[in-house]
C-alpha positions as CSV (number, residue, x, y, z in Angstrom):
1,M,82.5,53.1,26.8
2,K,84.0,56.6,27.1
3,A,86.0,55.5,30.1
4,K,87.5,52.5,28.1
5,I,88.5,54.8,25.2
6,K,90.2,57.1,27.7
7,L,92.1,54.3,29.2
8,I,93.3,53.0,25.8
9,L,94.4,56.5,24.8
10,I,96.3,57.0,28.1
11,F,98.0,53.6,27.6
12,F,99.2,54.5,24.1
13,V,100.4,57.9,25.2
14,F,102.3,56.1,27.9
15,L,103.9,53.8,25.4
16,Q,104.9,56.7,23.2
17,Y,106.5,58.4,26.1
18,M,108.4,55.3,27.0
19,A,109.5,54.7,23.4
20,S,110.8,58.2,23.0
21,A,113.6,57.4,25.4
22,Q,114.8,54.3,23.6
23,N,117.2,55.8,21.1
24,G,120.8,56.5,22.1
25,G,121.2,53.8,24.7
26,R,119.7,55.9,27.5
27,Y,118.0,53.0,29.4
28,V,118.8,50.4,32.0
29,F,118.4,46.7,32.5
30,T,119.1,45.9,28.8
31,F,119.6,42.2,29.7
32,L,115.8,41.9,29.9
33,N,115.8,41.9,26.1
34,N,118.4,39.2,25.7
35,G,117.5,35.9,24.2
36,Y,117.4,32.9,26.5
37,S,115.6,30.1,24.6
38,A,118.0,28.1,22.4
39,K,115.3,27.2,19.9
40,I,114.0,30.8,19.5
41,E,117.6,32.1,19.1
42,A,118.2,29.4,16.5
43,L,115.2,30.8,14.5
44,G,116.7,34.3,14.6
45,G,115.4,35.5,18.0
46,K,112.3,37.3,19.3
47,H,109.7,34.9,17.8
48,A,106.5,35.2,19.9
49,A,104.3,32.8,17.9
50,Y,105.9,29.4,18.1
51,F,103.2,26.8,17.8
52,K,104.2,24.8,20.9
53,G,104.3,26.5,24.2
54,L,107.0,25.6,26.8
55,P,108.1,27.6,29.8
56,D,111.6,28.1,28.3
57,K,110.1,30.6,25.8
58,L,108.1,32.8,28.2
59,T,110.7,35.6,28.0
60,D,109.6,36.0,24.3
61,N,105.9,35.7,25.0
62,P,104.4,35.2,28.5
63,A,101.3,33.6,26.9
64,Y,103.3,30.6,25.9
65,T,102.9,28.8,29.2
66,A,99.1,28.7,28.7
67,L,99.9,26.1,26.0
68,S,102.3,24.1,28.2
69,E,102.0,21.0,30.3
70,S,102.4,21.3,34.0
71,N,105.3,20.3,36.3
72,L,108.0,21.2,33.7
73,L,111.5,22.3,34.6
74,C,113.5,24.3,32.1
75,L,117.2,25.1,32.4
76,Q,119.0,27.5,30.0
77,Y,122.6,28.6,29.6
78,Q,124.7,30.7,27.3
79,N,128.4,31.3,27.4
80,N,129.0,34.8,26.1
81,Y,132.1,36.8,25.2
82,S,134.9,37.6,27.6
83,G,133.7,35.3,30.4
84,I,130.2,36.7,30.5
85,N,127.6,34.1,31.4
86,Q,123.8,34.2,31.2
87,G,121.1,31.8,31.9
88,A,117.6,31.1,33.2
89,V,115.6,28.6,35.1
90,F,111.8,28.2,35.0
91,Y,109.3,25.9,36.7
92,K,105.7,25.5,35.5
93,N,103.4,24.1,38.3
94,K,100.0,22.6,38.0
95,S,98.2,26.0,38.3
96,F,98.3,28.9,35.8
97,F,101.6,30.2,37.3
98,T,105.3,29.7,36.3
99,L,108.2,30.8,38.5
100,G,111.7,31.7,37.2
101,L,114.9,33.6,37.3
102,V,117.0,35.1,34.5
103,F,120.5,36.4,35.1
104,V,123.7,37.8,33.5
105,Q,127.0,37.5,35.3
106,Y,129.7,39.8,33.8
107,G,132.7,38.1,35.5
108,Q,135.4,39.3,37.8
109,F,137.1,42.7,37.8
110,T,139.9,44.4,39.7
111,R,139.3,47.8,41.3
112,A,142.0,50.3,40.5
113,D,142.5,54.1,40.8
114,E,143.7,56.6,38.3
115,K,147.3,55.9,39.3
116,A,146.9,52.2,38.6
117,F,147.0,51.2,42.2
118,R,145.1,47.9,42.5
119,Y,142.7,47.1,45.3
120,E,140.2,44.3,45.8
121,N,138.5,42.2,43.1
122,F,134.7,42.4,42.6
123,S,132.0,40.9,40.4
124,A,129.0,42.4,38.6
125,A,125.7,40.8,37.8
126,E,122.0,41.4,37.0
127,Y,119.0,39.4,38.0
128,A,115.3,39.3,37.2
129,F,112.9,37.1,39.1
130,V,109.9,36.1,37.0
131,L,106.4,35.4,38.1
132,N,104.3,34.3,35.1
133,Y,100.5,34.0,34.7
134,A,98.9,32.7,31.5
135,K,95.5,31.4,30.6
136,K,93.6,30.2,27.6
137,I,90.5,32.1,26.4
138,G,88.5,29.7,24.3
139,N,90.3,27.4,21.9
140,K,92.1,30.0,19.8
141,I,93.5,32.7,22.2
142,A,95.9,32.7,25.1
143,I,97.0,35.7,27.2
144,G,99.9,36.0,29.6
145,V,101.8,38.4,31.8
146,N,105.3,38.4,33.4
147,L,106.0,40.3,36.6
148,K,109.7,40.9,37.0
149,P,111.4,42.4,40.0
150,I,115.0,43.4,38.9
151,L,118.3,43.7,40.8
152,S,121.4,45.1,39.1
153,D,124.7,45.0,41.1
154,F,127.8,46.7,39.8
155,Y,129.9,46.7,43.0
156,L,129.6,50.3,44.3
157,Y,126.6,51.0,42.1
158,S,123.3,49.1,42.3
159,S,119.8,49.6,41.1
160,I,116.4,48.0,41.6
161,G,113.4,48.0,39.3
162,I,110.1,46.4,38.4
163,A,108.9,45.4,34.9
164,S,106.2,43.5,33.3
165,D,105.6,41.7,29.9
166,W,102.2,41.4,28.3
167,G,101.5,38.9,25.5
168,V,98.6,37.6,23.5
169,Y,98.7,34.4,21.3
170,Y,96.3,33.4,18.6
171,H,96.3,29.9,17.0
172,L,94.2,28.2,14.3
173,D,94.7,24.4,14.5
174,E,93.1,23.6,11.1
175,Q,95.2,26.2,9.2
176,L,98.4,25.4,11.3
177,F,98.8,29.2,11.8
178,S,99.8,31.2,14.8
179,A,100.1,35.0,15.5
180,A,101.2,36.9,18.6
181,F,101.8,40.4,19.9
182,V,104.0,41.2,22.9
183,I,104.9,44.3,24.9
184,K,108.0,43.8,27.0
185,N,109.5,45.7,29.9
186,L,106.7,48.1,31.0
187,G,108.0,49.3,34.3
188,V,110.1,51.7,36.3
189,Q,113.4,52.0,38.0
190,I,112.7,52.1,41.7
191,K,116.3,52.8,43.0
192,P,118.6,54.4,40.4
193,Y,122.4,53.9,40.3
194,F,122.9,57.6,41.0
195,E,120.6,59.6,43.3
196,K,117.6,61.2,41.5
197,N,118.9,60.0,38.1
198,Y,116.1,57.8,37.0
199,E,116.3,56.1,33.6
200,S,113.9,54.3,31.3
201,L,113.5,50.6,30.9
202,P,114.1,49.0,27.4
203,L,110.5,48.9,26.1
204,E,110.0,46.5,23.2
205,M,107.0,45.6,21.1
206,N,107.1,42.6,18.8
207,L,104.7,41.1,16.3
208,S,105.1,37.5,15.1
209,I,103.4,34.9,12.8
210,S,104.1,31.3,12.1
211,K,102.8,28.9,9.5
212,K,103.2,25.2,8.8
213,P,102.1,24.3,5.3
214,E,99.8,21.2,5.3
215,H,101.8,18.0,4.9
216,A,105.1,19.9,4.7
217,P,108.0,18.8,6.9
218,F,108.8,22.4,7.9
219,A,107.3,25.5,9.4
220,V,108.1,29.2,8.7
221,F,108.4,32.0,11.3
222,V,108.4,35.8,10.7
223,S,108.7,38.5,13.3
224,F,108.8,42.3,13.3
225,H,110.6,43.5,16.4
226,N,111.1,46.9,18.1
227,L,107.9,48.3,16.6
228,Q,107.9,51.0,19.3
229,T,110.9,52.5,17.5
230,P,110.0,53.2,13.8
231,I,113.6,54.2,12.9
232,L,116.2,51.7,13.9
233,R,119.0,53.1,11.7
234,Y,121.7,55.0,13.5
235,Q,121.3,58.7,13.0
236,I,124.8,60.1,12.3
237,E,124.9,63.8,12.7
238,D,128.6,64.5,13.3
239,P,130.0,66.1,10.1
240,N,133.6,65.5,11.2
241,L,133.3,61.7,10.8
242,T,135.3,60.4,7.9
243,E,133.8,58.4,5.0
244,Y,135.4,55.2,6.5
245,T,133.3,55.5,9.7
246,L,130.0,56.1,8.0
247,A,127.6,53.4,6.8
248,P,127.2,53.1,3.0
249,K,125.2,56.0,1.6
250,L,121.7,55.1,0.5
251,N,119.1,57.1,-1.4
252,K,115.7,57.8,0.1
253,I,114.0,54.6,-1.1
254,E,116.9,52.4,-0.1
255,T,116.9,54.1,3.4
256,I,113.2,53.4,3.9
257,G,113.7,49.8,2.7
258,D,116.7,49.2,4.9
259,N,114.9,50.6,8.0
260,I,111.9,48.4,7.4
261,L,114.1,45.3,7.0
262,R,115.9,46.1,10.3
263,H,112.6,45.2,12.0
264,F,112.5,41.8,10.2
265,I,113.5,38.4,11.5
266,A,112.8,35.1,9.6
267,G,113.3,31.5,10.6
268,V,112.4,28.0,9.4
269,E,112.1,24.8,11.3
270,I,112.5,21.4,9.6
271,F,111.1,18.1,11.0
272,P,113.2,15.2,9.7
273,D,112.0,13.0,12.6
274,K,109.3,13.3,15.3
275,N,112.1,13.5,17.9
276,L,114.5,15.7,16.0
277,N,113.9,19.3,14.7
278,I,116.4,21.5,12.9
279,Q,116.2,25.4,13.0
280,L,117.7,28.1,10.7
281,G,117.3,31.8,11.3
282,Y,118.1,35.2,9.7
283,N,118.2,38.5,11.6
284,Y,118.7,41.5,9.1
285,K,119.5,44.0,11.8
286,K,122.3,42.0,13.3
287,R,123.8,41.4,9.9
288,A,123.5,45.1,8.9
289,E,125.1,46.3,12.1
290,M,127.6,43.6,13.0
291,S,129.1,42.6,9.7
292,L,132.1,44.3,8.1
293,P,131.8,46.0,4.7
294,T,134.7,43.9,3.4
295,K,133.7,40.7,5.1
296,K,130.1,39.8,5.9
297,G,130.8,36.4,7.3
298,M,127.8,34.7,9.0
299,S,126.7,37.7,11.0
300,G,123.0,37.6,11.6
301,L,122.7,33.9,10.8
302,S,121.8,31.2,13.3
303,M,121.1,27.5,13.4
304,G,120.3,24.8,15.9
305,F,118.5,21.6,16.7
306,S,116.2,20.1,19.3
307,L,116.2,16.5,20.4
308,Q,113.7,14.6,22.5
309,K,114.9,11.5,24.3
310,S,114.1,9.6,27.5
311,G,111.8,12.3,28.9
312,F,114.2,15.2,28.1
313,I,114.1,17.9,25.5
314,V,117.6,19.2,24.6
315,E,117.9,22.3,22.5
316,Y,121.1,23.8,21.1
317,S,121.7,26.9,18.9
318,F,124.7,28.6,17.3
319,T,124.3,32.3,16.5
320,S,126.9,34.3,14.6
321,Q,127.2,37.9,15.9
322,H,130.5,39.0,14.3
323,I,133.5,37.5,12.6
324,A,135.3,37.9,15.9
325,G,133.1,35.4,17.6
326,S,129.7,33.6,18.0
327,Q,127.3,32.6,20.8
328,H,126.1,29.1,21.9
329,Y,122.9,28.5,23.7
330,I,121.6,25.3,25.3
331,S,118.2,24.6,26.9
332,I,117.0,21.5,28.7
333,I,113.4,20.8,29.5
334,T,112.0,17.8,31.4
335,K,108.9,16.8,33.3
336,L,109.8,16.4,37.0
337,S,107.1,13.8,37.7
338,E,108.3,11.5,35.0
339,Q,111.9,11.7,36.2
340,A,110.8,11.1,39.8
341,N,108.8,8.1,38.8
342,K,111.9,6.6,37.0
343,F,114.1,7.3,40.0
344,F,111.8,6.0,42.7
345,K,110.2,3.1,40.7
346,P,110.7,-0.1,42.7
347,R,112.8,-2.7,41.0
348,H,111.6,-6.3,41.1
349,K,114.1,-9.0,41.7
350,S,114.6,-11.2,38.7
351,N,114.5,-14.4,40.8
352,E,111.2,-13.5,42.5
353,K,108.8,-16.4,42.4
354,K,105.6,-15.8,40.5
355,E,102.5,-16.6,42.4
């Protein structure tokens, strides 16, 4: 018993140490916390307690695949700003394992020196291979883990790392209620960009719940993200900044309330038809940080739909980051065995005589 307590204490001390390095952008492989599932992004992002598990959502909770069917292929793509592309591919086999790859490609660049002499072109990209294991424990609980070898290539600078995600999922069928807790990106940088300059990985801890009221044609999702960082507000300490560059001044109570809400994401999914779902989402942190004081626009808001047809599930989402632009996500999920059966199914001649 004492040994278990010591292990728990060491674990939380380790988390505190990792979390202490999160402020100020002093960490690497930030693409690991990007959203990849179109449906989850349509609900506001970072929801770990969606009531139906599919491999396309395992970057938000590795326990999701314990609820999934086998032999599923998931393809995801997002066209980002300035020619940046990101995506993912996952395959769930018949065992407890799922294999996948997530990537971000930052486009083409031209190498030049301080005198503006141009040399060759080069590209930059980051990749994370994903090995997922998930299993049910009884009828109500599922656990899962992602193991993620990481490669970051920025032409003359490259880095290698290893990370893991840990998730637990709890579901009550009768109450149509789910809850989940996830710890993402526990790991280390094995090879730094610069010799002996090791940096921290972007640790993230998220808590999510979802509820579908009985007989209601909708479900509600609530998440509290980045719990490892109690204060998400930017701490501005430079007295030389002008009033136009500072955020609106808040009193103590307003500051506490604003900081709590920066952890908050809410979404709702509507079911007008058994094959069609519509999602709406709200991310307070994005709206607080990405909107302009004079024009809020749709920053922090998201929407999308999912359609199931002919053995395929197609999901699309639109998320508004800033008035300057938005992001579009698409996910496609299919069961390979069903598509193979359709393709290789023998066709009988119409004029074949019946015996």
